[in-house]
Backbone bond lengths (Angstrom), bond angles and torsions (degrees), N, CA, C in turn:
res aa  C-N    CA-C-N  psi(-1)  N-CA   C-N-CA  omega(-1)  CA-C   N-CA-C  phi
1 M - - - 1.471 - - 1.546 112.57 -
2 S 1.131 116.93 143.43 1.517 125.57 175.95 1.509 107.10 -128.57
3 D 1.443 107.01 148.98 1.484 114.58 172.71 1.445 106.84 -113.35
4 F 1.389 114.77 139.86 1.451 115.22 179.42 1.626 104.04 -130.64
5 S 1.295 111.62 135.67 1.481 117.94 175.77 1.437 106.09 -136.12
6 D 1.379 117.27 140.32 1.484 122.41 -168.95 1.483 99.33 -97.52
7 N 1.230 124.14 77.09 1.493 129.31 169.94 1.351 115.53 -108.17
8 G 1.330 120.40 22.09 1.474 127.22 178.27 1.502 109.45 81.67
9 S 1.209 129.68 -5.45 1.366 132.07 177.13 1.531 110.48 -89.61
10 T 1.398 116.00 148.75 1.494 122.12 -174.52 1.514 105.85 -102.33
11 G 1.395 118.67 4.02 1.460 117.52 175.11 1.467 114.10 -84.66
12 F 1.506 110.88 158.15 1.385 113.93 177.85 1.574 106.02 -132.99
13 R 1.282 119.77 152.82 1.277 126.12 174.22 1.575 106.74 -96.99
14 V 1.400 111.94 120.84 1.543 114.42 -172.97 1.515 105.66 -127.42
15 D 1.348 115.88 139.34 1.432 124.07 -176.29 1.503 104.29 -118.16
16 F 1.489 111.02 111.05 1.462 118.26 -178.18 1.572 114.31 -93.70
17 T 1.452 112.80 8.26 1.420 117.58 175.75 1.573 112.48 -54.44
18 N 1.176 123.77 123.73 1.457 132.85 174.32 1.551 108.95 74.12
19 V 1.340 121.57 31.23 1.303 126.42 -179.32 1.573 105.76 -117.96
20 E 1.357 113.93 116.80 1.436 119.30 179.82 1.546 110.73 -89.13
21 T 1.359 112.68 144.09 1.607 113.35 172.48 1.509 104.02 -71.42
22 K 1.385 114.42 147.06 1.512 118.94 -179.33 1.521 98.75 -95.44
23 N 1.437 109.26 146.74 1.553 125.90 175.18 1.588 106.73 -104.81
24 F 1.271 118.92 117.58 1.511 111.79 -179.23 1.654 107.66 -107.01
25 D 1.355 112.36 8.41 1.528 115.40 173.26 1.500 109.56 -60.86
26 P 1.287 120.88 148.60 1.485 122.71 177.24 1.559 103.02 -63.78
27 V 1.307 112.67 150.35 1.579 115.75 166.76 1.466 108.21 -75.74
28 P 1.240 115.42 161.95 1.513 123.98 179.52 1.526 110.81 -61.78
29 T 1.366 115.38 148.86 1.394 116.23 170.42 1.557 117.74 -59.80
30 G 1.336 116.75 136.20 1.434 116.69 179.92 1.489 109.80 161.83
31 K 1.279 125.18 -165.89 1.470 131.34 -179.33 1.531 107.45 -108.60
32 Y 1.299 110.83 135.93 1.421 121.23 -179.76 1.568 114.14 -129.01
33 L 1.261 113.74 149.89 1.468 116.05 172.07 1.478 105.25 -95.56
34 L 1.426 109.98 122.65 1.523 116.20 -175.12 1.508 110.14 -121.32
35 A 1.303 115.47 155.83 1.505 118.62 168.55 1.552 106.47 -114.91
36 V 1.348 112.90 142.30 1.501 118.55 174.02 1.507 102.96 -72.21
37 T 1.330 118.06 124.37 1.450 118.71 -176.21 1.592 114.47 -117.80
38 D 1.318 119.38 -18.21 1.412 124.23 -179.07 1.609 110.10 -176.49
39 Y 1.321 108.93 165.20 1.575 112.31 178.97 1.580 100.55 -150.12
40 E 1.258 110.19 166.10 1.421 127.19 174.98 1.487 113.50 -143.86
41 V 1.342 123.09 135.41 1.390 124.20 178.65 1.500 111.45 -109.56
42 K 1.407 118.08 119.19 1.424 116.54 -179.49 1.550 106.86 -126.86
43 E 1.313 114.99 167.36 1.507 120.46 174.67 1.444 112.10 -98.10
44 I 1.283 118.41 133.08 1.384 127.53 178.11 1.604 107.61 -62.20
45 Q 1.289 109.76 120.54 1.592 117.12 -172.29 1.420 119.28 -84.74
46 S 1.436 115.18 -17.68 1.554 121.23 179.21 1.463 114.99 -159.17
47 G 1.275 115.26 169.00 1.451 121.29 -177.70 1.489 113.26 91.65
48 E 1.337 117.44 -169.34 1.499 121.53 -174.35 1.509 113.90 -70.75
49 N 1.415 115.07 -17.55 1.460 120.31 -178.18 1.633 110.08 -106.29
50 K 1.346 116.06 17.97 1.406 118.66 178.95 1.581 113.63 -55.16
51 G 1.311 115.67 134.10 1.350 127.23 -178.04 1.611 113.83 90.24
52 Q 1.297 116.87 -8.82 1.497 123.83 -179.91 1.418 107.27 -84.13
53 P 1.475 117.18 151.65 1.397 125.80 -176.78 1.595 110.56 -72.72
54 N 1.349 115.76 142.98 1.478 126.58 168.54 1.496 106.71 -125.73
55 V 1.444 113.06 115.80 1.422 118.49 -178.57 1.558 104.99 -103.70
56 Q 1.341 112.49 114.73 1.550 114.73 -174.48 1.546 106.39 -108.75
57 F 1.313 116.97 116.42 1.461 124.79 -172.73 1.667 105.60 -94.93
58 E 1.212 118.15 145.42 1.481 124.46 176.81 1.560 102.21 -105.24
59 F 1.327 114.21 133.68 1.532 119.81 174.26 1.431 104.58 -119.71
60 T 1.371 121.61 145.82 1.403 126.07 179.94 1.572 98.71 -119.94
61 I 1.521 111.85 134.28 1.496 115.03 -179.76 1.502 103.11 -79.08
62 Q 1.432 111.81 137.21 1.407 124.77 -178.18 1.560 105.49 -101.68
63 Q 1.376 117.09 -48.71 1.378 126.13 -176.14 1.474 110.58 -144.36
64 P 1.253 119.26 145.81 1.516 131.54 3.70 1.540 106.64 -78.66
65 E 1.363 114.26 165.37 1.423 122.91 176.99 1.528 108.31 -72.63
66 M 1.285 111.77 -47.30 1.695 114.46 -174.44 1.491 103.71 -136.21
67 I 1.292 107.04 149.61 1.535 119.88 164.77 1.511 110.77 -125.12
68 G 1.262 112.94 106.96 1.489 117.05 -167.56 1.475 109.90 58.35
69 Q 1.335 126.07 -127.45 1.426 127.72 178.53 1.531 117.54 -91.14
70 M 1.351 113.55 1.89 1.504 121.31 -176.22 1.564 108.08 -91.46
71 K 1.377 121.70 118.44 1.316 120.09 169.16 1.534 111.45 -71.40
72 V 1.318 124.43 126.88 1.466 127.90 -178.12 1.441 110.70 -114.74
73 A 1.282 120.71 -29.25 1.449 113.46 176.87 1.571 115.72 -62.43
74 E 1.252 108.06 143.27 1.475 123.26 -177.29 1.560 114.45 79.77
75 R 1.352 113.99 -0.98 1.428 117.30 176.61 1.507 113.58 -68.80
76 K 1.236 126.11 149.34 1.526 127.44 -177.55 1.611 108.35 -100.61
77 L 1.350 107.85 144.41 1.397 122.59 174.79 1.486 109.41 -130.67
78 W 1.398 122.91 151.61 1.355 120.00 -175.65 1.615 106.68 -134.25
79 N 1.311 117.49 152.34 1.449 123.29 171.41 1.446 111.14 -150.27
80 S 1.301 112.69 134.97 1.479 121.24 -179.90 1.463 110.30 -93.97
81 F 1.307 118.27 142.75 1.447 121.79 174.39 1.618 102.54 -123.37
82 F 1.379 117.82 145.97 1.376 121.48 174.25 1.601 107.19 -121.49
83 P 1.332 114.67 93.23 1.382 117.47 -175.49 1.453 119.95 -70.87
84 T 1.271 120.69 -3.52 1.501 120.67 173.55 1.565 111.41 -108.77
85 N 1.323 112.27 6.30 1.471 109.40 176.08 1.493 113.97 -109.15
86 P 1.298 118.21 109.64 1.498 126.03 -172.38 1.699 107.37 -54.54
87 K 1.284 118.42 -30.73 1.467 116.46 -174.35 1.464 111.47 -69.72
88 T 1.311 118.30 -22.10 1.503 121.52 -172.69 1.632 109.42 -112.90
89 L 1.325 120.84 2.21 1.376 118.81 178.29 1.528 117.45 -58.45
90 W 1.310 112.93 -26.80 1.611 112.89 -179.52 1.568 107.14 -58.34
91 N 1.327 122.76 -33.17 1.416 125.38 -178.02 1.538 110.34 -68.14
92 L 1.330 115.96 -47.00 1.459 121.76 173.37 1.520 111.57 -57.15
93 K 1.397 114.20 -47.48 1.445 120.41 -177.24 1.501 112.40 -59.62
94 G 1.311 119.55 -43.08 1.419 127.13 175.75 1.589 112.12 -58.11
95 F 1.369 115.77 -42.79 1.376 121.88 178.94 1.514 112.97 -66.71
96 M 1.335 116.20 -50.29 1.492 121.66 176.86 1.479 112.62 -62.73
97 E 1.295 123.68 -39.12 1.451 128.17 174.89 1.531 109.59 -63.87
98 A 1.385 121.39 -40.34 1.364 119.47 176.85 1.462 116.07 -70.44
99 L 1.336 115.76 -24.86 1.551 122.00 167.14 1.551 116.55 -70.48
100 G 1.462 113.57 -11.34 1.463 115.24 179.97 1.497 115.44 95.54
101 D 1.443 118.09 9.96 1.393 122.51 174.08 1.477 110.55 -79.50
102 D 1.388 119.30 149.07 1.342 129.36 170.87 1.570 107.06 -72.13
103 V 1.275 114.27 112.63 1.490 118.41 -179.65 1.474 112.26 -114.88
104 S 1.291 118.46 29.67 1.421 122.23 -175.11 1.608 113.17 -85.49
105 G 1.393 114.05 -10.55 1.484 122.46 176.60 1.448 107.51 -152.24
106 A 1.377 111.49 -156.28 1.455 118.05 178.29 1.692 110.55 -70.39
107 L 1.322 107.46 151.77 1.530 119.88 176.78 1.463 108.43 -152.41
108 N 1.474 111.54 161.98 1.316 114.45 175.87 1.563 106.33 -90.87
109 F 1.369 119.65 125.07 1.477 119.71 177.27 1.523 104.58 -97.91
110 N 1.301 114.10 119.63 1.412 130.66 -177.56 1.385 115.50 -130.55
111 P 1.384 123.70 93.62 1.457 127.73 -178.29 1.581 110.82 -54.10
112 D 1.178 116.58 -34.78 1.537 122.74 -179.05 1.577 109.81 -62.66
113 E 1.389 111.47 -39.52 1.355 115.68 -177.41 1.480 112.35 -71.79
114 I 1.297 115.41 -34.64 1.544 120.75 175.38 1.552 109.13 -66.37
115 M 1.293 123.93 -36.07 1.374 123.22 -176.18 1.540 104.42 -79.41
116 Q 1.252 127.71 -25.40 1.440 123.56 178.47 1.561 114.06 -77.63
117 R 1.368 115.81 -7.73 1.384 118.56 -178.16 1.585 106.98 -69.18
118 D 1.401 116.54 158.01 1.569 116.11 178.45 1.585 106.31 -67.33
119 Y 1.252 114.90 166.98 1.381 123.81 179.92 1.501 114.28 -50.32
120 E 1.320 114.40 -50.83 1.486 118.10 -173.88 1.542 108.97 -63.58
121 S 1.350 116.85 -27.45 1.454 114.60 -179.65 1.450 116.35 -84.12
122 R 1.314 119.26 -5.43 1.378 131.34 174.94 1.583 115.77 -102.38
123 L 1.393 113.32 13.79 1.396 116.66 178.36 1.509 105.04 -101.49
124 I 1.391 111.06 141.91 1.579 122.03 179.87 1.492 106.15 -143.13
125 V 1.308 109.90 172.57 1.521 116.76 177.89 1.624 98.00 -121.80
126 A 1.347 111.07 142.89 1.504 117.18 -176.45 1.470 109.78 -134.18
127 K 1.215 120.96 136.63 1.517 121.75 168.43 1.574 108.21 -88.50
128 V 1.251 111.05 119.77 1.426 119.92 -172.13 1.506 107.15 -110.02
129 K 1.446 116.96 141.29 1.406 121.79 176.63 1.549 109.33 -134.43
130 I 1.261 115.99 169.42 1.540 119.51 176.83 1.435 106.15 -104.53
131 Q 1.475 114.28 129.34 1.380 121.99 172.88 1.508 101.11 -93.54
132 P 1.409 120.11 125.07 1.424 120.22 -176.43 1.457 108.47 -73.50
133 A 1.444 112.46 164.55 1.545 124.80 178.01 1.523 105.87 -52.92
134 R 1.197 117.45 145.02 1.402 122.93 -178.86 1.567 113.02 -150.14
135 K 1.287 115.39 162.54 1.518 119.81 169.79 1.496 110.25 -99.85
136 D 1.285 115.02 155.85 1.383 120.35 -177.61 1.511 108.38 -77.53
137 P 1.362 117.26 127.89 1.492 119.34 -173.79 1.541 111.18 -69.38
138 N 1.432 118.30 -17.02 1.455 120.38 -174.17 1.487 106.76 -103.60
139 D 1.343 118.65 -10.75 1.539 120.51 -179.25 1.634 106.98 -150.35
140 P 1.280 115.02 91.02 1.542 115.67 -177.03 1.551 116.64 -60.54
141 T 1.298 116.28 -8.08 1.505 115.33 177.94 1.458 108.76 -88.98
142 K 1.353 123.05 -4.46 1.479 126.09 174.95 1.482 109.69 -97.71
143 E 1.284 114.07 130.12 1.428 123.26 177.04 1.469 115.81 -115.91
144 Y 1.270 128.58 138.46 1.341 124.01 -177.54 1.688 106.67 -117.41
145 D 1.285 120.36 134.62 1.404 126.11 174.93 1.448 113.50 -63.67
146 A 1.367 119.37 151.86 1.436 119.99 170.72 1.486 108.33 -55.11
147 R 1.408 115.93 148.54 1.415 124.50 177.66 1.498 115.29 -156.13
148 N 1.262 119.16 159.96 1.393 122.80 -173.10 1.590 107.71 -78.82
149 Q 1.281 115.39 151.70 1.436 126.11 -177.65 1.583 110.73 -138.37
150 I 1.284 118.25 122.07 1.466 114.68 -179.76 1.507 110.16 -82.68
151 G 1.287 119.66 128.17 1.470 120.75 -174.96 1.582 113.35 -99.75
152 Q 1.391 115.36 -30.38 1.451 115.27 -173.97 1.444 105.03 -153.49
153 F 1.312 116.53 156.47 1.515 124.24 172.74 1.398 111.68 -122.04
154 Y 1.371 113.69 150.58 1.511 123.21 177.80 1.400 105.91 -143.60
155 P 1.545 116.86 156.50 1.398 126.36 -179.54 1.643 106.11 -61.80
156 A 1.292 111.09 143.67 1.560 116.87 172.28 1.467 114.21 -47.62
157 S 1.406 119.45 -32.51 1.538 126.68 -173.46 1.535 103.94 -65.07
158 T 1.324 125.96 -15.84 1.512 126.04 -177.59 1.470 107.90 -85.00
159 W 1.254 121.30 -20.45 1.554 123.19 177.79 1.504 110.76 -49.15
160 K 1.297 117.44 124.60 1.377 126.44 167.72 1.510 118.10 -105.10
161 G 1.274 115.26 54.90 1.447 121.46 -171.68 1.594 114.35 -34.14
162 V 1.254 116.20 153.74 1.408 121.12 -179.84 1.465 109.69 -106.13
163 P 1.406 118.30 130.38 1.519 117.13 -175.78 1.604 108.57 -52.95
164 G 1.254 114.60 143.53 1.398 125.36 176.78 1.474 111.18 80.49
165 G 1.432 122.20 -1.71 1.367 124.79 175.92 1.510 114.33 73.35
166 T 1.181 113.71 17.16 1.634 115.52 177.30 1.557 110.20 -116.56
167 A 1.207 115.27 158.91 1.543 116.86 179.04 1.484 110.34 -158.85
168 V 1.127 116.51 177.47 1.523 130.84 179.43 1.527 104.87 -114.90
169 A 1.365 122.64 137.69 1.382 128.60 -175.93 1.619 100.77 -65.94
170 S 1.309 109.52 141.66 1.508 119.00 178.82 1.488 113.21 -89.28
171 S 1.328 118.23 172.12 1.411 122.71 175.68 1.558 110.80 -94.83
172 G 1.367 113.00 11.65 1.513 118.77 178.83 1.475 111.86 105.64
173 S 1.313 116.38 -2.38 1.532 117.20 174.99 1.421 109.75 -73.16
174 D 1.427 118.12 -178.19 1.436 125.44 174.03 1.481 115.60 -61.14
175 S 1.271 120.70 -17.12 1.493 123.07 -170.48 1.420 107.60 -105.38
176 L 1.293 119.26 148.37 1.444 122.99 170.72 1.515 116.83 -76.14
177 L 1.397 114.66 -11.09 1.421 123.16 -179.73 1.449 112.01 -84.27
178 P 1.336 123.47 150.77 1.411 118.34 -179.35 1.479 114.28 -72.12
Protein backbone atom coordinates (compact mmCIF):
# COMPACT_ATOMS: atom_id res chain seq x y z
CA MET A 1 0.00 0.00 0.00
CA SER A 2 1.29 3.43 -0.91
CA ASP A 3 0.00 6.86 -0.05
CA PHE A 4 0.07 9.63 -2.64
CA SER A 5 -0.59 13.24 -1.89
CA ASP A 6 -0.31 15.99 -4.43
CA ASN A 7 1.61 18.48 -2.33
CA GLY A 8 4.29 19.23 -4.91
CA SER A 9 6.65 16.63 -3.47
CA THR A 10 7.94 13.66 -5.45
CA GLY A 11 8.22 11.46 -2.36
CA PHE A 12 5.88 8.62 -1.47
CA ARG A 13 5.15 6.79 1.76
CA VAL A 14 5.49 3.07 1.02
CA ASP A 15 4.58 0.22 3.39
CA PHE A 16 6.60 -2.96 2.72
CA THR A 17 4.94 -4.94 5.53
CA ASN A 18 3.89 -8.36 4.16
CA VAL A 19 5.59 -7.74 0.79
CA GLU A 20 7.95 -10.51 -0.31
CA THR A 21 10.83 -9.82 -2.67
CA LYS A 22 10.32 -11.74 -5.91
CA ASN A 23 12.94 -14.14 -7.20
CA PHE A 24 13.13 -14.48 -10.97
CA ASP A 25 15.90 -17.09 -11.04
CA PRO A 26 14.76 -20.35 -12.61
CA VAL A 27 13.68 -23.07 -10.20
CA PRO A 28 15.98 -26.12 -10.09
CA THR A 29 15.46 -28.97 -12.53
CA GLY A 30 13.05 -31.56 -11.15
CA LYS A 31 9.40 -32.56 -10.88
CA TYR A 32 6.82 -30.21 -9.38
CA LEU A 33 3.15 -30.37 -8.46
CA LEU A 34 1.53 -27.52 -10.38
CA ALA A 35 -1.91 -25.95 -10.57
CA VAL A 36 -3.16 -24.53 -13.86
CA THR A 37 -3.93 -20.96 -12.79
CA ASP A 38 -4.48 -18.85 -15.92
CA TYR A 39 -4.12 -18.71 -19.68
CA GLU A 40 -3.90 -16.23 -22.52
CA VAL A 41 -4.51 -16.69 -26.24
CA LYS A 42 -2.31 -14.72 -28.61
CA GLU A 43 -1.72 -14.75 -32.33
CA ILE A 44 1.74 -15.72 -33.58
CA GLN A 45 3.17 -12.53 -35.08
CA SER A 46 5.91 -13.80 -37.38
CA GLY A 47 7.50 -16.82 -38.99
CA GLU A 48 5.98 -19.78 -40.80
CA ASN A 49 3.09 -20.00 -38.27
CA LYS A 50 2.15 -16.30 -38.45
CA GLY A 51 -1.54 -15.79 -37.70
CA GLN A 52 -1.91 -19.11 -35.85
CA PRO A 53 -3.03 -19.26 -32.18
CA ASN A 54 -0.59 -19.53 -29.27
CA VAL A 55 -2.26 -20.58 -26.02
CA GLN A 56 0.01 -19.78 -23.09
CA PHE A 57 -0.93 -21.39 -19.77
CA GLU A 58 0.30 -20.17 -16.40
CA PHE A 59 1.15 -22.79 -13.79
CA THR A 60 1.70 -22.10 -10.09
CA ILE A 61 3.99 -24.40 -8.13
CA GLN A 62 2.10 -26.06 -5.26
CA GLN A 63 4.80 -28.44 -3.99
CA PRO A 64 7.49 -28.68 -2.88
CA GLU A 65 7.54 -25.60 -0.67
CA MET A 66 11.33 -25.27 -0.63
CA ILE A 67 14.31 -26.68 -2.49
CA GLY A 68 17.37 -26.08 -0.38
CA GLN A 69 17.18 -22.41 0.62
CA MET A 70 14.97 -21.41 -2.35
CA LYS A 71 11.24 -21.01 -1.80
CA VAL A 72 9.60 -22.46 -4.89
CA ALA A 73 5.95 -22.72 -3.82
CA GLU A 74 3.77 -20.09 -5.50
CA ARG A 75 6.36 -19.45 -8.24
CA LYS A 76 4.90 -19.16 -11.74
CA LEU A 77 5.86 -21.20 -14.80
CA TRP A 78 4.48 -20.81 -18.32
CA ASN A 79 4.08 -23.11 -21.28
CA SER A 80 2.81 -22.32 -24.77
CA PHE A 81 0.71 -24.67 -26.84
CA PHE A 82 0.08 -24.33 -30.57
CA PRO A 83 -3.20 -26.23 -31.18
CA THR A 84 -3.11 -25.80 -34.96
CA ASN A 85 0.50 -26.95 -35.47
CA PRO A 86 0.69 -30.74 -35.99
CA LYS A 87 4.45 -30.71 -35.19
CA THR A 88 3.80 -29.63 -31.58
CA LEU A 89 0.56 -31.47 -30.78
CA TRP A 90 2.55 -34.03 -28.74
CA ASN A 91 3.02 -31.32 -26.07
CA LEU A 92 -0.67 -30.41 -25.92
CA LYS A 93 -1.59 -34.12 -25.90
CA GLY A 94 0.67 -34.75 -22.88
CA PHE A 95 -0.87 -31.79 -21.04
CA MET A 96 -4.47 -32.85 -21.75
CA GLU A 97 -3.70 -36.47 -20.86
CA ALA A 98 -2.17 -35.36 -17.52
CA LEU A 99 -5.41 -33.46 -16.83
CA GLY A 100 -7.31 -36.73 -17.32
CA ASP A 101 -8.81 -36.08 -20.75
CA ASP A 102 -9.25 -38.90 -23.27
CA VAL A 103 -6.68 -38.08 -25.95
CA SER A 104 -7.12 -41.24 -28.03
CA GLY A 105 -8.74 -39.27 -30.87
CA ALA A 106 -10.18 -35.86 -31.65
CA LEU A 107 -11.43 -33.59 -28.88
CA ASN A 108 -12.44 -29.99 -28.43
CA PHE A 109 -9.61 -28.03 -26.81
CA ASN A 110 -11.18 -25.23 -24.80
CA PRO A 111 -8.94 -23.36 -22.35
CA ASP A 112 -12.02 -21.80 -20.68
CA GLU A 113 -13.31 -25.28 -19.85
CA ILE A 114 -9.99 -26.20 -18.25
CA MET A 115 -10.09 -23.07 -16.06
CA GLN A 116 -13.67 -23.86 -14.99
CA ARG A 117 -12.61 -27.22 -13.55
CA ASP A 118 -12.30 -27.43 -9.77
CA TYR A 119 -8.87 -26.91 -8.24
CA GLU A 120 -8.12 -30.63 -7.79
CA SER A 121 -8.89 -31.25 -11.48
CA ARG A 122 -6.35 -28.60 -12.52
CA LEU A 123 -3.42 -30.16 -10.66
CA ILE A 124 -0.67 -31.84 -12.67
CA VAL A 125 2.93 -32.91 -12.22
CA ALA A 126 5.52 -31.51 -14.60
CA LYS A 127 9.17 -32.22 -15.28
CA VAL A 128 10.85 -28.83 -15.32
CA LYS A 129 14.31 -28.08 -16.65
CA ILE A 130 16.43 -24.97 -17.05
CA GLN A 131 16.98 -23.60 -20.52
CA PRO A 132 20.40 -21.88 -20.38
CA ALA A 133 20.93 -18.21 -21.23
CA ARG A 134 21.24 -17.77 -24.97
CA LYS A 135 21.59 -15.31 -27.83
CA ASP A 136 18.82 -14.77 -30.35
CA PRO A 137 19.87 -16.67 -33.52
CA ASN A 138 18.20 -13.97 -35.67
CA ASP A 139 19.65 -11.01 -33.76
CA PRO A 140 23.00 -11.60 -32.00
CA THR A 141 22.59 -8.32 -30.06
CA LYS A 142 19.64 -9.83 -28.17
CA GLU A 143 20.32 -12.09 -25.22
CA TYR A 144 17.85 -14.09 -23.19
CA ASP A 145 18.30 -15.01 -19.52
CA ALA A 146 18.14 -18.61 -18.38
CA ARG A 147 14.54 -19.70 -17.83
CA ASN A 148 12.46 -22.70 -16.93
CA GLN A 149 11.00 -24.97 -19.55
CA ILE A 150 8.39 -27.66 -18.98
CA GLY A 151 9.48 -30.86 -20.67
CA GLN A 152 6.76 -33.34 -19.78
CA PHE A 153 3.43 -33.58 -17.97
CA TYR A 154 2.10 -36.33 -15.67
CA PRO A 155 -1.20 -36.86 -13.83
CA ALA A 156 -1.33 -35.34 -10.32
CA SER A 157 -1.81 -38.88 -8.95
CA THR A 158 1.86 -39.57 -9.76
CA TRP A 159 3.05 -36.91 -7.27
CA LYS A 160 5.15 -38.53 -4.55
CA GLY A 161 5.20 -35.51 -2.24
CA VAL A 162 7.96 -35.19 0.31
CA PRO A 163 7.10 -35.02 4.05
CA GLY A 164 7.26 -31.44 5.28
CA GLY A 165 6.84 -30.10 1.74
CA THR A 166 10.58 -29.70 1.13
CA ALA A 167 12.73 -31.46 -1.40
CA VAL A 168 16.06 -31.50 -3.14
CA ALA A 169 16.18 -30.92 -6.89
CA SER A 170 16.46 -34.11 -8.89
CA SER A 171 18.68 -35.16 -11.71
CA GLY A 172 15.57 -35.63 -13.86
CA SER A 173 14.51 -39.05 -12.60
CA ASP A 174 11.04 -39.80 -11.25
CA SER A 175 12.07 -38.85 -7.72
CA LEU A 176 12.67 -35.40 -6.31
CA LEU A 177 15.53 -36.85 -4.36
CA PRO A 178 19.02 -36.88 -5.92
